[in-house]
C-alpha positions in Angstrom: 0.0 -0.2 -0.3 1.0 3.6 -0.6 2.8 5.5 2.5 1.3 9.0 3.7 3.3 11.9 4.4 1.1 14.7 6.0 3.2 18.2 6.6 1.7 20.1 8.7 2.5 23.9 9.0 1.2 25.0 12.3 -0.7 27.9 12.9 -0.2 29.2 8.8 -3.8 30.2 8.4 -4.4 33.9 9.0 -7.3 36.4 8.8 -8.4 38.7 5.9 -7.6 38.5 2.1 -4.4 39.8 2.2 -2.6 37.2 4.5 1.1 36.1 4.9 0.2 32.8 3.2 -1.6 34.7 0.0 1.7 37.3 -0.5 4.1 34.8 0.0 6.4 33.7 -2.8 6.1 30.0 -2.6 6.5 28.3 -6.4 6.8 25.3 -4.6 3.4 25.2 -2.5 1.7 26.2 -5.3 3.0 23.5 -7.7 1.7 20.9 -5.0 -2.0 22.8 -4.8 -2.0 22.6 -9.2 -1.1 18.7 -8.9 -3.4 17.7 -6.1 -7.0 17.9 -4.8 -7.8 21.4 -2.3 -10.2 22.0 0.1 -10.4 24.3 3.6 -10.6 22.3 6.6 -12.0 22.7 10.6 -9.4 20.3 12.1 -12.2 20.1 15.2 -15.2 21.6 14.1 -16.5 24.9 12.2 -16.2 27.6 14.9 -14.0 25.7 17.7 -10.7 27.1 18.4 -8.1 24.3 18.0 -5.2 23.7 20.1 -2.3 22.0 18.5 -2.7 18.9 20.6 -6.8 18.6 19.9 -6.0 19.5 16.0 -3.0 16.7 15.9 -5.0 14.0 17.7 -8.1 14.9 14.9 -5.2 14.8 11.9 -4.1 11.5 13.2 -7.7 9.9 13.4 -8.8 10.3 17.2 -12.0 12.4 18.1 -10.6 15.2 20.2 -14.1 15.7 21.9 -14.1 11.9 23.2 -10.4 11.6 24.1 -8.8 14.6 25.0 -7.7 14.8 28.9 -5.8 17.8 29.0 -2.4 19.4 27.7 -0.6 18.4 30.4 -0.2 14.8 29.7 1.0 15.2 26.4 3.6 18.0 27.0 5.2 15.8 29.7 5.1 12.8 27.3 6.8 14.9 24.5 9.9 15.9 26.6 10.4 12.3 27.9 8.4 11.9 31.2 7.3 8.7 31.4 3.5 9.0 33.2 2.1 6.4 35.7 -1.5 6.0 36.4 -2.7 8.7 38.6 -0.2 11.4 38.1 -1.4 14.7 37.0 0.9 16.7 34.3 1.2 20.5 33.7 2.1 22.2 30.7 4.7 24.9 32.0 5.9 28.4 30.3 8.7 30.5 32.1 7.6 33.7 32.3 8.8 36.8 33.8 6.8 38.8 36.6 7.8 42.2 38.6 6.3 43.6 41.6 6.6 42.9 45.5 5.3 40.2 47.6 4.6 36.7 47.0 4.9 35.1 43.4 0.7 35.9 43.3 1.0 39.5 44.2 3.2 39.9 41.1 2.5 41.3 37.4 3.1 39.0 34.6 5.1 41.1 32.2 6.1 38.3 29.6 4.8 34.6 29.2 7.7 33.5 27.5 10.4 35.4 29.6 11.6 37.0 26.0 11.2 33.6 24.3 14.6 32.1 26.7 16.0 28.9 24.8 18.4 27.5 27.4 16.6 27.0 30.5 18.8 23.8 31.4 20.4 25.3 34.7 16.9 26.6 35.5 15.1 23.4 35.4 18.0 21.4 37.0 18.0 24.2 40.3 14.3 23.8 40.4 14.6 19.6 40.7 16.9 20.2 43.1 16.0 23.0 45.2 11.9 22.2 45.7 10.9 20.0 48.0 7.4 18.2 48.2 7.9 15.8 50.4 5.8 17.6 53.2 3.0 17.0 51.5 4.0 13.7 50.5 4.3 14.2 46.7 6.7 14.0 44.1 7.5 15.9 40.8 9.6 15.5 37.9 10.1 19.0 35.9 11.7 18.6 32.4 12.5 21.5 29.8 10.7 21.5 26.5 11.7 23.8 23.4 12.6 27.0 24.1 10.4 28.7 27.1 8.3 25.6 27.6 8.5 22.4 29.8 6.3 20.1 31.4 5.8 19.1 35.1 4.7 15.6 36.8 3.0 15.4 40.2 3.1 11.8 41.8 1.2 11.6 44.6 -3.0 11.1 45.6 -3.7 13.9 43.4 -6.7 15.4 41.2 -6.6 17.0 37.8 -9.6 19.0 38.6 -7.6 22.1 39.4 -7.2 25.7 37.5 -4.4 27.0 35.9 -1.9 29.4 37.2 -1.2 31.2 34.0 -3.4 34.0 33.4 -2.9 33.7 29.6 -2.2 37.7 29.3 0.6 39.7 30.1 0.0 42.7 32.8 -2.3 40.4 34.7 -1.2 38.9 38.4 -0.6 34.8 38.6 -3.2 33.4 39.4 -3.6 31.0 42.5 -4.5 27.3 41.4 -8.2 26.4 42.9 -10.2 23.3 42.8 -12.7 23.3 39.7 -14.7 20.7 42.0 -16.1 20.5 45.8 -13.5 17.4 46.5 -10.7 17.6 49.1 -8.3 16.0 46.5 -8.6 18.7 44.3 -8.1 21.3 47.2 -4.8 19.6 48.3 -3.7 19.3 44.5 -4.5 23.0 44.3 -2.4 23.6 47.6 0.2 21.9 46.4 0.6 23.5 43.1 0.5 26.9 44.4 3.6 25.7 46.7 5.7 24.8 43.9 5.3 27.9 41.8 6.0 29.6 44.9 9.0 28.1 46.0 9.9 27.9 42.4 9.8 31.5 42.0 11.9 32.2 45.2 14.6 29.7 43.3 14.3 31.3 40.0 14.2 34.8 41.2 17.5 35.2 42.1 19.5 32.2 40.1 22.4 33.4 38.5 21.3 32.9 35.0 18.8 35.2 35.7 21.1 37.6 37.0 22.8 38.1 34.4 20.0 38.0 32.0 19.0 41.3 34.4 22.4 42.7 33.9 22.2 41.9 29.7 18.7 43.9 29.5 16.7 40.5 29.1 13.9 39.6 30.9 14.6 37.3 33.7 12.9 33.9 33.4 11.5 33.9 37.1 8.2 32.0 37.3 6.7 28.7 36.0 3.3 29.7 34.6 1.5 26.1 34.6 -1.7 25.3 32.5 -3.8 22.3 31.3 -3.9 19.7 34.1 -4.6 16.5 33.2 -3.8 12.8 33.7 -2.7 10.3 31.4 -5.6 9.4 28.7 -5.2 5.7 27.2 -5.8 5.7 23.9 -5.5 2.7 21.1 -2.1 2.6 19.7 -2.3 4.1 15.9 -0.6 0.8 14.5 -3.3 -1.5 16.4 -5.9 0.9 14.5 -5.2 1.4 11.3 -2.2 -1.1 10.7 0.2 1.4 10.0 3.6 2.5 11.6 3.5 6.3 12.6 6.7 8.7 13.0 6.9 12.0 13.1 9.8 14.6 12.6 9.0 17.7 15.0 11.7 19.4 17.6 7.8 20.3 19.5 7.5 18.7 22.5 3.7 18.9 22.0 3.8 17.1 18.9 6.2 14.8 20.1 4.0 13.9 22.9 0.7 13.4 21.0 2.6 11.0 18.3 4.1 9.2 21.6 0.8 8.7 23.3 -0.6 7.0 20.2 2.1 4.5 20.2 4.5 6.3 17.5 8.0 7.1 17.1 10.0 10.5 17.1 12.8 10.7 15.3 15.0 12.9 16.6 17.2 14.9 14.1 20.2 17.3 14.6 19.1 21.0 14.4 15.5 20.9 14.7 14.6 22.8 17.6 11.0 23.5 17.2 11.3 27.6 16.7 12.6 29.9 14.2 16.3 28.7 14.0 15.0 25.0 12.9 16.9 22.9 10.2 14.0 22.9 7.5 16.4 21.1 5.0 17.0 18.5 7.5 13.3 17.8 8.7 12.3 17.4 5.2 15.6 15.2 4.1 14.8 12.5 6.9 10.9 12.8 6.6 11.2 11.5 3.2 13.9 9.0 4.5 11.2 7.6 7.0 9.0 6.6 4.2 11.2 3.8 4.1 10.3 2.4 7.3 7.1 4.1 8.1 3.4 3.9 6.8 2.4 7.2 8.1 5.2 10.3 8.4 3.9 13.5 10.0 6.0 16.4 9.4 5.7 19.4 11.8 6.7 22.7 11.7 6.2 25.1 14.3 7.5 28.8 13.6 5.0 29.8 11.2 2.6 29.5 14.8 5.3 31.4 16.7 5.2 34.3 13.9 1.3 34.6 14.2 1.8 34.7 18.3 4.0 37.6 18.2 1.9 39.6 15.4 4.6 39.7 13.1 3.3 39.5 9.3 6.7 40.2 7.8 8.6 37.5 9.7 5.1 34.5 9.3 5.3 35.6 5.3 9.4 35.5 5.0 9.2 31.7 6.9 6.6 30.8 5.0 8.9 31.3 2.1 11.6 29.5 3.8 9.4 26.8 4.1 8.8 26.6 0.6 12.2 26.4 -0.6 13.0 23.6 1.9 9.9 21.5 0.7 11.5 21.4 -3.0 12.4 17.8 -2.8 8.7 16.8 -1.9 7.9 17.8 -5.7 10.4 14.7 -6.2 8.3 12.0 -4.5 6.9 9.4 -6.8 3.2 10.2 -6.0 1.7 6.8 -7.3 3.4 5.8 -3.9 3.4 8.1 -1.3 -0.1 10.0 -0.6 1.1 13.8 0.2 -0.8 16.1 2.5 0.2 19.9 2.9 -2.3 21.4 5.7 -2.0 23.2 8.8 -3.5 22.3 12.5 -5.0 25.9 13.0 -4.9 29.6 12.0 -3.0 31.9 14.3 -3.7 35.1 12.6 -1.2 38.0 12.9 -3.7 40.5 14.2 -5.2 37.9 16.9 -2.3 36.5 18.1 -3.9 33.4 19.0 -5.5 30.6 17.7 -8.8 31.0 16.1 -11.1 28.9 14.3 -10.6 30.1 10.9 -10.5 27.1 8.4 -7.0 26.6 7.1 -6.3 24.9 3.6 -5.4 21.6 2.8 -4.2 19.9 -0.4 -4.1 16.2 -1.0 -1.5 15.4 -4.1 -1.8 12.0 -4.9 -2.1 10.0 -8.4 -5.7 9.0 -8.0 -7.0 11.8 -6.6 -9.2 14.3 -9.0 -7.5 17.3 -9.7 -9.2 20.8 -9.2 -8.8 23.9 -10.4 -6.7 25.5 -7.9 -3.2 27.0 -8.4 -2.5 28.7 -5.5 -1.7 27.4 -1.9 -3.6 30.1 0.3 -6.8 30.5 2.3 -9.0 31.9 0.0 -7.9 29.7 -2.9 -8.5 26.8 -1.0 -12.2 27.4 -1.1 -12.6 26.6 -4.5 -11.0 23.3 -4.4 -12.8 19.8 -4.4 -12.6 18.8 -1.2 -14.5 21.7 -0.2 -15.0 22.2 3.8 -13.8 19.2 6.0 -12.8 18.1 9.5 -9.5 16.7 10.6 -11.5 13.4 10.9 -12.7 13.7 7.7 -9.3 14.1 6.1 -7.9 11.5 8.1 -11.2 9.3 6.5 -10.0 10.3 3.3 -6.6 9.5 3.2 -7.4 6.0 4.7 -9.8 5.6 1.5 -7.3 6.6 -1.1 -4.4 4.6 -0.3 -7.2 1.7 0.2 -6.9 0.8 4.1 -10.5 2.0 4.8 -13.2 -0.6 5.6 -16.7 -0.5 4.4 -19.2 0.3 6.1 -22.0 -1.9 6.0 -23.0 -5.1 3.5 
């Protein structure tokens, strides 16, 4: 059977008529659109703003409305923390706070600490100097890419607790509170608040942060926790669909999604999940992976970061950089490889966050009904033969095109 290569350009979609994607010079992406069938896609459902985690679950054939348990466990799996039953995991941002008093009295001035990239020393300090033994709780904290990380708490705990991250600058760090009237949830919130306060004390005067302040850089002096959840138990991708799955990604969250469904994460030198990632190495290794795997996910992150930063020109130029790196894709044998190029969600530069605006999708394969679309962009995709589909729809279409779909009924 043919192999499937899915290229997900994170957050590439935008709003309006003139977008970074529509104005970028992208001859390779446009050529793929000409060779394939096109459409627009709501990765979850129309009007639902997708997270990258829920969107990728949908793109891999899992219904996030039924199986999603929170971003924390996926992020933790992505950074290499092995979750056990009962563990409670959070996604973490290194952030910057200013003010006096408790960490919960201080104002968040940067949710990404200047997009700090080197956090190993800070992670080590938190792991060594924060002690939760008085609660009978253990924790594991690991860095992800850039300013990201994950923390897992192990004890008699609940995941029914709120975020600490206010998700906006100019607001105070939020106290974790129970979301249900339950003693276990109240206890978990107490543990989380202690962890955030104590880790702030450790980070505030860490030598690395003192040095950053001297250089005029924001301190990475607070851990902003969000997305509490327990590990989901999902049927494995290979058992469910009969395909061996692998991904090439520098983003812990995407690695976590793939690991949770039993796929392999291919580590590639120079792949960072940021704006400095080695795109050529990503593409080269994804193509090579088709020799060993049936379904390869190639994920590219930085377009999403430019969207969050509100940087139109940066996003446009990075799309052009992606396009140059994708040139070898045009030489694939599309009788043997079914190619998908799409996004997990839109991240418009005017909004600086994920939105429910549908994203373009192109499928290139010898057996598809090629339409009249000649450009890979948001508005042109509306004219395509796929029309408007969901992420689960796309996955089912790929199963059918590659003769893997099971008959429904007699």
